[in-house]
MARDREN-829605 format. One record per residue: residue in three letters; z, x, y of N, C-alpha, C in turn. Coordinates in steps of 0.2 Angstrom, whole numbers. Each point is the difference from the previous one (the first is absolute). Example, Ala and Ser with C-alpha at 12.3 -4.5 7.8 and 13.67 -1.06 7.14 Angstrom:
> ALA  39  66  -28  0  -4  6  0  4  6
> SER  -4  -2  5  1  4  6  3  -4  5
***
This chain:
> MET  1060  990  -212  -4  -2  -5  -7  2  2
> ARG  -4  2  -5  -7  3  1  -4  -4  -5
> ILE  -6  -3  3  -4  -3  -4  -7  3  0
> SER  -4  0  -6  -6  3  -1  -6  -3  5
> LYS  -5  4  1  -5  -2  5  -4  -6  -3
> MET  0  -1  -7  -2  -6  -3  3  -6  2
> GLU  7  1  1  4  -6  1  0  -2  8
> GLN  -3  5  4  0  -1  7  -6  -4  2
> GLU  1  -7  -1  -6  -4  1  0  -4  6
> THR  -6  -3  2  0  -5  5  -2  -6  -2
> VAL  4  -5  2  -1  -7  -2  -1  -5  6
> ILE  -5  -4  0  -1  -4  5  0  -7  -3
> THR  4  -5  3  0  -7  -3  0  -5  6
> PHE  -3  -5  -1  -1  -6  4  -2  -6  -4
> ASN  1  -6  4  -2  -6  -4  -4  -4  5
> ARG  -3  -5  -2  -5  -4  4  4  -4  6
> LEU  6  -1  -1  3  -5  5  2  4  6
> GLU  3  6  -1  3  3  6  -5  5  3
> GLY  2  2  6  -5  4  4  2  7  0
> PHE  4  2  -4  2  7  0  0  3  -7
> ALA  0  7  -1  -1  4  -6  6  4  0
> GLU  3  2  -6  5  5  -1  -3  6  -3
> VAL  1  6  3  -2  6  -2  5  4  -2
> TYR  1  2  -6  5  5  -3  -4  7  -1
> THR  2  5  3  -4  6  -1  4  7  0
> PHE  -2  5  -3  2  6  0  -5  5  4
> GLU  -6  -3  1  -5  4  3  1  2  7
> PRO  1  7  1  2  2  7  -5  -2  6
> THR  -6  1  -2  -5  -2  5  0  -8  2
> LEU  1  -4  -5  0  -7  1  7  -2  4
> LYS  5  4  -2  7  -2  4  -1  3  7
> ASN  -3  5  1  -1  2  7  -4  -5  4
> LYS  -6  -2  -3  -4  -5  4  4  -7  1
> LEU  4  -2  -5  4  -6  1  6  1  5
> ASN  3  6  0  5  1  5  -3  1  7
> LYS  -6  3  1  -3  0  7  -2  -7  2
> LEU  -3  -4  -4  -1  -7  2  6  -4  2
> SER  6  2  -4  6  -4  2  2  3  7
> ASP  -1  6  2  2  3  6  -4  -3  6
> ILE  -6  -2  -2  -4  -3  6  2  -7  1
> ASN  1  -4  -6  1  -7  1  4  -2  -6
> ASP  6  -2  2  5  -3  -6  -3  -6  -3
> ASP  -5  -4  3  -3  -5  -4  -5  2  -5
> ILE  -2  6  0  -5  2  -5  3  2  -6
> THR  5  4  0  3  3  -6  7  0  1
> ILE  4  -2  -6  7  0  0  2  4  -6
> LYS  4  5  1  2  4  -5  7  -3  -3
> VAL  -1  -3  -6  6  -3  -2  5  4  -3
> LYS  -2  5  -4  6  4  -3  -3  7  -2
> ASP  4  5  -1  -2  6  -3  4  1  -6
> ASN  -3  1  -6  4  0  -6  4  6  -1
> GLY  0  5  4  4  6  0  -3  6  -5
> ILE  -5  -1  -3  -3  5  -4  -8  1  2
> GLY  -1  -2  6  -7  1  2  -5  -6  1
> GLY  2  -6  -3  -4  -6  1  3  -4  5
> ALA  -5  -4  3  2  -5  5  -4  -6  0
> THR  3  -6  2  -3  -6  0  -1  -3  7
> TYR  -6  -2  1  -2  -3  7  -3  -7  -1
> ILE  1  -4  5  -3  -6  1  -6  0  5
> ILE  -6  -2  -2  -5  1  5  -4  -7  0
> PRO  -4  -1  5  -5  -6  0  -5  1  -6
> LYS  -1  -5  -3  -4  0  -6  -7  2  2
> LYS  -2  -2  6  -7  2  2  -1  7  1
> LEU  5  4  -1  -1  8  1  -2  2  -7
> VAL  1  -3  -6  -2  2  -6  -7  -2  -1
> SER  -4  5  -2  -7  -1  -1  -3  5  -6
> ILE  -5  -3  -3  -4  4  -5  -7  1  3
> ARG  -2  7  1  -6  1  3  -5  3  -5
> LYS  -7  -1  2  -5  4  -4  1  7  1
> PRO  -2  4  -6  0  7  1  -6  2  5
> ILE  1  6  3  -4  2  5  -7  3  -3
> CYS  1  3  -6  -7  2  -3  0  -3  -7
> LYS  -6  -1  -2  -1  -3  -7  0  5  -5
> ARG  2  -1  -6  0  4  -5  -7  0  -3
> GLN  -3  5  -2  -7  0  -3  1  -1  -8
> ALA  -4  -5  -2  0  -2  -7  -3  6  -4
> LYS  3  1  -6  -3  6  -4  -4  -3  -5
***
């Protein structure tokens, strides 16, 4: 089965109670980073499953999820 690039999404979910986040992604760069983290320390990342069509689900500590300020500011027009 083949899916379009539009359908190849990344979804990160977590709740306020638990200390972990679930990451479902097709993004090769993100999957490589999560796999490398898992190789270094099993406590950091756990690969839960591969969906067989390019996507994978990981469990990571919630503290690894962050939103950062952009490096440069956009100029107002």
